[in-house]
A tleap script that builds the chain and sets N, CA, C and O, in Angstrom:
source leaprc.protein.ff14SB
mol = sequence {
  NMET ARG TYR ALA LEU TRP LYS LEU ASP PRO
  ALA ARG GLU ASP ASP ARG ARG VAL ALA ALA
  ASP LEU TYR GLU THR LEU TYR VAL GLU ARG
  LEU ASN ILE THR PHE ARG GLU ARG LEU ARG
  GLU LEU ASP GLY GLU GLN THR LEU PRO GLU
  PRO SER GLY ILE LEU ASP VAL PRO GLU GLY
  VAL LYS ARG TYR PRO GLY THR VAL GLU GLU
  LEU LEU ALA GLN VAL GLU ALA GLY LEU ALA
  GLN LEU GLY CASN
}
set mol.1.N position { -15.301 -18.974 -4.329 }
set mol.1.CA position { -16.874 -18.664 -3.869 }
set mol.1.C position { -16.885 -18.041 -2.480 }
set mol.1.O position { -17.582 -17.055 -2.241 }
set mol.2.N position { -15.926 -18.755 -1.349 }
set mol.2.CA position { -15.952 -18.611 -0.069 }
set mol.2.C position { -15.500 -17.186 0.050 }
set mol.2.O position { -16.165 -16.365 0.681 }
set mol.3.N position { -14.441 -16.903 -0.515 }
set mol.3.CA position { -13.803 -15.601 -0.450 }
set mol.3.C position { -14.921 -14.357 -0.877 }
set mol.3.O position { -14.978 -13.279 -0.286 }
set mol.4.N position { -15.785 -14.747 -2.023 }
set mol.4.CA position { -16.668 -13.754 -2.398 }
set mol.4.C position { -17.829 -13.531 -1.344 }
set mol.4.O position { -18.306 -12.423 -1.097 }
set mol.5.N position { -18.163 -14.533 -0.846 }
set mol.5.CA position { -19.092 -15.042 0.260 }
set mol.5.C position { -18.958 -14.009 1.454 }
set mol.5.O position { -19.859 -13.366 1.993 }
set mol.6.N position { -17.590 -14.015 1.731 }
set mol.6.CA position { -16.920 -13.396 3.017 }
set mol.6.C position { -16.740 -11.845 2.647 }
set mol.6.O position { -16.768 -11.045 3.583 }
set mol.7.N position { -16.578 -11.430 1.500 }
set mol.7.CA position { -16.472 -9.976 1.075 }
set mol.7.C position { -17.846 -9.532 1.075 }
set mol.7.O position { -17.938 -8.449 1.652 }
set mol.8.N position { -18.946 -9.968 0.642 }
set mol.8.CA position { -20.301 -9.768 0.758 }
set mol.8.C position { -20.856 -9.450 2.061 }
set mol.8.O position { -21.658 -8.544 2.290 }
set mol.9.N position { -20.337 -10.314 2.943 }
set mol.9.CA position { -20.668 -10.392 4.398 }
set mol.9.C position { -19.427 -10.886 5.252 }
set mol.9.O position { -19.047 -12.052 5.365 }
set mol.10.N position { -18.931 -9.869 5.771 }
set mol.10.CA position { -17.656 -10.209 6.626 }
set mol.10.C position { -18.021 -11.015 8.117 }
set mol.10.O position { -17.154 -11.612 8.754 }
set mol.11.N position { -19.260 -10.930 8.488 }
set mol.11.CA position { -19.586 -11.870 9.570 }
set mol.11.C position { -19.498 -13.342 9.188 }
set mol.11.O position { -19.434 -14.193 10.075 }
set mol.12.N position { -19.493 -13.639 8.025 }
set mol.12.CA position { -19.445 -15.041 7.559 }
set mol.12.C position { -17.871 -15.554 7.988 }
set mol.12.O position { -16.924 -15.525 7.202 }
set mol.13.N position { -17.799 -15.982 9.259 }
set mol.13.CA position { -16.450 -16.353 9.734 }
set mol.13.C position { -16.141 -17.687 9.135 }
set mol.13.O position { -14.985 -17.850 8.746 }
set mol.14.N position { -16.940 -18.604 9.010 }
set mol.14.CA position { -16.650 -19.895 8.474 }
set mol.14.C position { -16.055 -19.887 6.960 }
set mol.14.O position { -15.157 -20.575 6.474 }
set mol.15.N position { -16.843 -18.897 6.398 }
set mol.15.CA position { -16.365 -18.792 4.831 }
set mol.15.C position { -15.165 -18.230 4.652 }
set mol.15.O position { -14.414 -18.694 3.794 }
set mol.16.N position { -14.785 -17.132 5.437 }
set mol.16.CA position { -13.485 -16.770 5.626 }
set mol.16.C position { -12.443 -17.662 6.159 }
set mol.16.O position { -11.306 -17.551 5.700 }
set mol.17.N position { -12.681 -18.497 7.036 }
set mol.17.CA position { -11.563 -19.418 7.361 }
set mol.17.C position { -11.296 -20.486 6.375 }
set mol.17.O position { -10.156 -20.910 6.184 }
set mol.18.N position { -12.496 -20.991 5.653 }
set mol.18.CA position { -12.128 -21.779 4.573 }
set mol.18.C position { -11.365 -21.328 3.422 }
set mol.18.O position { -10.400 -21.883 2.896 }
set mol.19.N position { -12.068 -19.999 3.039 }
set mol.19.CA position { -11.142 -19.348 2.031 }
set mol.19.C position { -9.632 -19.338 2.392 }
set mol.19.O position { -8.778 -19.890 1.699 }
set mol.20.N position { -9.395 -18.696 3.479 }
set mol.20.CA position { -8.136 -18.561 3.883 }
set mol.20.C position { -7.256 -20.136 3.751 }
set mol.20.O position { -6.160 -20.168 3.191 }
set mol.21.N position { -7.761 -21.130 4.215 }
set mol.21.CA position { -7.287 -22.183 4.194 }
set mol.21.C position { -6.792 -22.748 2.597 }
set mol.21.O position { -5.748 -23.309 2.264 }
set mol.22.N position { -7.825 -22.407 1.899 }
set mol.22.CA position { -7.847 -22.729 0.374 }
set mol.22.C position { -6.735 -21.928 -0.567 }
set mol.22.O position { -6.009 -22.412 -1.436 }
set mol.23.N position { -6.826 -20.612 -0.140 }
set mol.23.CA position { -5.602 -19.566 -0.335 }
set mol.23.C position { -4.255 -20.066 0.054 }
set mol.23.O position { -3.347 -20.203 -0.765 }
set mol.24.N position { -4.144 -20.337 1.338 }
set mol.24.CA position { -2.702 -20.800 1.704 }
set mol.24.C position { -2.523 -22.037 0.875 }
set mol.24.O position { -1.446 -22.007 0.280 }
set mol.25.N position { -3.115 -22.934 0.682 }
set mol.25.CA position { -2.969 -24.122 -0.015 }
set mol.25.C position { -2.403 -23.784 -1.562 }
set mol.25.O position { -1.432 -24.368 -2.044 }
set mol.26.N position { -3.074 -22.873 -2.171 }
set mol.26.CA position { -2.739 -22.530 -3.394 }
set mol.26.C position { -1.548 -21.705 -3.617 }
set mol.26.O position { -0.886 -21.839 -4.646 }
set mol.27.N position { -1.221 -20.802 -2.642 }
set mol.27.CA position { -0.034 -19.827 -2.557 }
set mol.27.C position { 1.186 -20.812 -2.442 }
set mol.27.O position { 2.157 -20.739 -3.196 }
set mol.28.N position { 1.067 -21.667 -1.514 }
set mol.28.CA position { 2.176 -22.594 -1.222 }
set mol.28.C position { 2.562 -23.337 -2.501 }
set mol.28.O position { 3.724 -23.368 -2.905 }
set mol.29.N position { 1.474 -23.974 -3.161 }
set mol.29.CA position { 1.592 -24.741 -4.372 }
set mol.29.C position { 2.064 -24.245 -5.738 }
set mol.29.O position { 2.732 -24.892 -6.544 }
set mol.30.N position { 1.519 -22.735 -5.900 }
set mol.30.CA position { 1.579 -21.990 -6.996 }
set mol.30.C position { 2.339 -20.736 -7.138 }
set mol.30.O position { 2.542 -20.241 -8.246 }
set mol.31.N position { 2.757 -20.219 -6.056 }
set mol.31.CA position { 3.493 -18.895 -5.815 }
set mol.31.C position { 2.932 -17.794 -6.648 }
set mol.31.O position { 3.631 -17.069 -7.356 }
set mol.32.N position { 1.679 -17.704 -6.534 }
set mol.32.CA position { 0.997 -16.792 -7.381 }
set mol.32.C position { 0.570 -15.480 -6.479 }
set mol.32.O position { -0.300 -15.605 -5.617 }
set mol.33.N position { 1.169 -14.317 -6.695 }
set mol.33.CA position { 1.027 -13.188 -5.709 }
set mol.33.C position { -0.546 -12.858 -5.353 }
set mol.33.O position { -0.775 -12.403 -4.232 }
set mol.34.N position { -1.421 -13.029 -6.084 }
set mol.34.CA position { -2.865 -12.961 -6.009 }
set mol.34.C position { -3.267 -13.540 -4.822 }
set mol.34.O position { -3.938 -12.963 -3.966 }
set mol.35.N position { -2.737 -15.024 -4.744 }
set mol.35.CA position { -3.210 -15.824 -3.703 }
set mol.35.C position { -2.603 -15.255 -2.250 }
set mol.35.O position { -3.173 -15.251 -1.159 }
set mol.36.N position { -1.447 -14.841 -2.542 }
set mol.36.CA position { -0.701 -14.339 -1.252 }
set mol.36.C position { -1.528 -12.997 -0.815 }
set mol.36.O position { -1.754 -12.794 0.378 }
set mol.37.N position { -1.889 -12.257 -1.640 }
set mol.37.CA position { -2.642 -10.958 -1.181 }
set mol.37.C position { -4.094 -11.577 -0.460 }
set mol.37.O position { -4.462 -11.274 0.675 }
set mol.38.N position { -4.701 -12.358 -1.235 }
set mol.38.CA position { -5.903 -12.781 -0.547 }
set mol.38.C position { -5.878 -13.293 0.860 }
set mol.38.O position { -6.580 -12.988 1.824 }
set mol.39.N position { -4.825 -14.209 0.729 }
set mol.39.CA position { -4.510 -14.880 2.354 }
set mol.39.C position { -4.160 -13.685 3.199 }
set mol.39.O position { -4.695 -13.633 4.307 }
set mol.40.N position { -3.428 -12.817 2.880 }
set mol.40.CA position { -3.213 -11.802 3.920 }
set mol.40.C position { -4.235 -10.836 4.208 }
set mol.40.O position { -4.272 -10.207 5.265 }
set mol.41.N position { -5.277 -10.682 3.035 }
set mol.41.CA position { -6.404 -10.000 3.402 }
set mol.41.C position { -7.636 -10.744 4.221 }
set mol.41.O position { -8.570 -10.127 4.732 }
set mol.42.N position { -7.485 -12.054 4.250 }
set mol.42.CA position { -8.328 -13.026 5.002 }
set mol.42.C position { -7.612 -13.362 6.279 }
set mol.42.O position { -8.342 -13.687 7.215 }
set mol.43.N position { -6.452 -13.345 6.466 }
set mol.43.CA position { -5.783 -13.624 7.797 }
set mol.43.C position { -5.130 -12.602 8.526 }
set mol.43.O position { -4.636 -12.786 9.638 }
set mol.44.N position { -5.118 -11.334 7.806 }
set mol.44.CA position { -4.205 -10.227 8.704 }
set mol.44.C position { -2.926 -10.328 8.382 }
set mol.44.O position { -2.507 -10.501 7.237 }
set mol.45.N position { -2.297 -10.229 9.324 }
set mol.45.CA position { -0.795 -9.822 9.149 }
set mol.45.C position { -0.107 -11.280 9.690 }
set mol.45.O position { 1.022 -11.204 10.174 }
set mol.46.N position { -0.686 -12.434 9.624 }
set mol.46.CA position { -0.271 -13.831 10.057 }
set mol.46.C position { 1.193 -14.074 9.160 }
set mol.46.O position { 1.338 -13.653 8.013 }
set mol.47.N position { 1.944 -14.624 9.710 }
set mol.47.CA position { 3.246 -15.031 8.994 }
set mol.47.C position { 2.896 -15.954 7.982 }
set mol.47.O position { 2.480 -17.034 8.402 }
set mol.48.N position { 2.969 -15.779 6.531 }
set mol.48.CA position { 2.835 -16.528 5.570 }
set mol.48.C position { 3.675 -17.843 5.390 }
set mol.48.O position { 4.892 -17.783 5.568 }
set mol.49.N position { 3.121 -18.938 5.071 }
set mol.49.CA position { 4.179 -20.062 4.847 }
set mol.49.C position { 5.205 -19.654 3.784 }
set mol.49.O position { 5.012 -18.896 2.834 }
set mol.50.N position { 6.305 -20.280 4.110 }
set mol.50.CA position { 7.339 -20.078 2.835 }
set mol.50.C position { 6.914 -20.927 1.914 }
set mol.50.O position { 6.497 -22.045 2.217 }
set mol.51.N position { 6.978 -20.453 0.597 }
set mol.51.CA position { 6.491 -21.138 -0.601 }
set mol.51.C position { 7.477 -22.343 -0.931 }
set mol.51.O position { 8.675 -22.211 -0.681 }
set mol.52.N position { 7.012 -23.447 -1.458 }
set mol.52.CA position { 8.132 -24.322 -1.882 }
set mol.52.C position { 8.272 -24.247 -3.378 }
set mol.52.O position { 7.520 -23.671 -4.164 }
set mol.53.N position { 9.483 -25.002 -3.660 }
set mol.53.CA position { 9.880 -24.712 -4.988 }
set mol.53.C position { 10.473 -23.668 -5.675 }
set mol.53.O position { 10.658 -23.665 -6.892 }
set mol.54.N position { 10.810 -22.672 -4.816 }
set mol.54.CA position { 11.685 -21.565 -5.415 }
set mol.54.C position { 12.975 -21.828 -5.554 }
set mol.54.O position { 13.719 -22.287 -4.687 }
set mol.55.N position { 13.302 -21.477 -6.879 }
set mol.55.CA position { 14.737 -22.027 -7.473 }
set mol.55.C position { 15.769 -20.947 -6.811 }
set mol.55.O position { 15.425 -19.883 -6.297 }
set mol.56.N position { 17.022 -21.407 -6.921 }
set mol.56.CA position { 18.071 -20.571 -6.376 }
set mol.56.C position { 18.443 -19.886 -7.660 }
set mol.56.O position { 18.444 -20.518 -8.717 }
set mol.57.N position { 18.791 -18.479 -7.595 }
set mol.57.CA position { 19.412 -17.628 -8.581 }
set mol.57.C position { 20.687 -18.384 -9.283 }
set mol.57.O position { 21.601 -18.828 -8.588 }
set mol.58.N position { 20.681 -18.489 -10.601 }
set mol.58.CA position { 21.792 -19.454 -11.246 }
set mol.58.C position { 23.085 -18.453 -11.023 }
set mol.58.O position { 23.024 -17.227 -10.932 }
set mol.59.N position { 24.078 -19.140 -10.968 }
set mol.59.CA position { 25.419 -18.377 -10.576 }
set mol.59.C position { 25.889 -17.558 -11.670 }
set mol.59.O position { 26.532 -16.582 -11.282 }
set mol.60.N position { 25.763 -17.660 -12.876 }
set mol.60.CA position { 25.884 -16.668 -13.875 }
set mol.60.C position { 25.232 -15.338 -13.747 }
set mol.60.O position { 25.766 -14.297 -14.131 }
set mol.61.N position { 23.765 -15.425 -13.055 }
set mol.61.CA position { 23.175 -14.326 -12.815 }
set mol.61.C position { 23.876 -13.509 -11.635 }
set mol.61.O position { 24.119 -12.304 -11.692 }
set mol.62.N position { 24.198 -14.443 -10.437 }
set mol.62.CA position { 24.627 -13.911 -9.512 }
set mol.62.C position { 26.284 -13.136 -9.610 }
set mol.62.O position { 26.813 -12.286 -8.893 }
set mol.63.N position { 26.730 -13.815 -10.738 }
set mol.63.CA position { 28.091 -12.840 -10.904 }
set mol.63.C position { 28.051 -11.704 -12.045 }
set mol.63.O position { 29.061 -11.113 -12.427 }
set mol.64.N position { 26.816 -11.485 -12.515 }
set mol.64.CA position { 26.690 -10.562 -13.735 }
set mol.64.C position { 27.114 -9.256 -13.154 }
set mol.64.O position { 26.597 -8.820 -12.126 }
set mol.65.N position { 28.143 -8.570 -13.870 }
set mol.65.CA position { 28.537 -7.430 -13.257 }
set mol.65.C position { 27.970 -6.219 -13.552 }
set mol.65.O position { 28.485 -5.141 -13.254 }
set mol.66.N position { 26.796 -6.373 -14.199 }
set mol.66.CA position { 25.995 -5.080 -14.713 }
set mol.66.C position { 24.911 -4.926 -13.772 }
set mol.66.O position { 24.830 -5.698 -12.817 }
set mol.67.N position { 23.926 -3.840 -13.983 }
set mol.67.CA position { 22.837 -3.808 -13.281 }
set mol.67.C position { 21.636 -4.526 -13.649 }
set mol.67.O position { 21.568 -5.009 -14.779 }
set mol.68.N position { 20.688 -4.653 -12.836 }
set mol.68.CA position { 19.511 -5.527 -13.222 }
set mol.68.C position { 19.039 -5.104 -14.441 }
set mol.68.O position { 18.828 -5.875 -15.378 }
set mol.69.N position { 18.844 -3.792 -14.480 }
set mol.69.CA position { 18.210 -3.277 -15.835 }
set mol.69.C position { 18.997 -3.861 -17.034 }
set mol.69.O position { 18.414 -4.507 -17.904 }
set mol.70.N position { 20.296 -3.631 -17.068 }
set mol.70.CA position { 21.182 -4.215 -18.090 }
set mol.70.C position { 20.985 -5.698 -18.352 }
set mol.70.O position { 21.001 -6.147 -19.497 }
set mol.71.N position { 20.806 -6.420 -17.321 }
set mol.71.CA position { 20.535 -7.959 -17.484 }
set mol.71.C position { 19.166 -8.055 -18.111 }
set mol.71.O position { 19.091 -8.662 -19.180 }
set mol.72.N position { 18.205 -7.598 -17.649 }
set mol.72.CA position { 16.850 -7.622 -18.158 }
set mol.72.C position { 16.715 -7.079 -19.659 }
set mol.72.O position { 15.837 -7.503 -20.409 }
set mol.73.N position { 17.612 -6.150 -20.026 }
set mol.73.CA position { 17.573 -5.690 -21.508 }
set mol.73.C position { 18.185 -6.785 -22.238 }
set mol.73.O position { 17.667 -7.091 -23.312 }
set mol.74.N position { 19.271 -7.469 -21.808 }
set mol.74.CA position { 19.864 -8.271 -22.486 }
set mol.74.C position { 18.910 -9.674 -22.678 }
set mol.74.O position { 18.715 -10.158 -23.793 }
set mol.75.N position { 18.326 -10.273 -21.382 }
set mol.75.CA position { 17.155 -11.323 -21.867 }
set mol.75.C position { 16.007 -10.910 -22.676 }
set mol.75.O position { 15.484 -11.739 -23.420 }
set mol.76.N position { 15.551 -9.681 -22.605 }
set mol.76.CA position { 14.755 -9.051 -23.654 }
set mol.76.C position { 14.938 -9.229 -25.034 }
set mol.76.O position { 14.094 -9.620 -25.840 }
set mol.77.N position { 16.185 -8.890 -25.262 }
set mol.77.CA position { 16.826 -8.800 -26.464 }
set mol.77.C position { 16.887 -10.213 -26.985 }
set mol.77.O position { 16.551 -10.459 -28.144 }
set mol.78.N position { 17.301 -11.127 -26.173 }
set mol.78.CA position { 17.228 -12.725 -26.491 }
set mol.78.C position { 15.932 -13.170 -26.743 }
set mol.78.O position { 15.718 -13.875 -27.730 }
set mol.79.N position { 15.112 -12.875 -26.041 }
set mol.79.CA position { 13.666 -13.141 -26.259 }
set mol.79.C position { 13.216 -12.814 -27.528 }
set mol.79.O position { 12.563 -13.656 -28.145 }
set mol.80.N position { 13.447 -11.767 -28.009 }
set mol.80.CA position { 13.046 -11.064 -29.247 }
set mol.80.C position { 13.631 -11.885 -30.385 }
set mol.80.O position { 12.967 -12.253 -31.355 }
set mol.81.N position { 14.986 -12.159 -30.191 }
set mol.81.CA position { 15.513 -12.914 -31.313 }
set mol.81.C position { 14.914 -14.325 -31.356 }
set mol.81.O position { 14.825 -14.871 -32.455 }
set mol.82.N position { 14.564 -14.856 -30.435 }
set mol.82.CA position { 13.908 -16.367 -30.365 }
set mol.82.C position { 12.526 -16.039 -31.044 }
set mol.82.O position { 12.048 -16.945 -31.727 }
set mol.83.N position { 11.879 -14.957 -30.953 }
set mol.83.CA position { 10.313 -14.726 -31.455 }
set mol.83.C position { 10.451 -14.613 -32.943 }
set mol.83.O position { 9.479 -14.926 -33.631 }
set mol.84.N position { 11.616 -14.176 -33.546 }
set mol.84.CA position { 11.712 -14.020 -34.992 }
set mol.84.C position { 12.059 -15.080 -35.867 }
set mol.84.O position { 12.124 -14.883 -37.081 }
savepdb mol mol.pdb
quit
């Protein structure tokens, strides 16, 4: 709501600040790209906080000899088999 109010009237500085605080909290907790984009829009080029809970890439993926596209194709094929 605060974001929408600020978009309607950019002079509403209090709404911008509250919306930025809320989007920062949501971004850090949920790693949603929309939250990151809104936060950047609200706060300009500020350094965004590092998100918590990012998992390391599994060793098997790191050692995969093929391309990213080949790996994704294998993942998609596996998911298709699970769906049948």
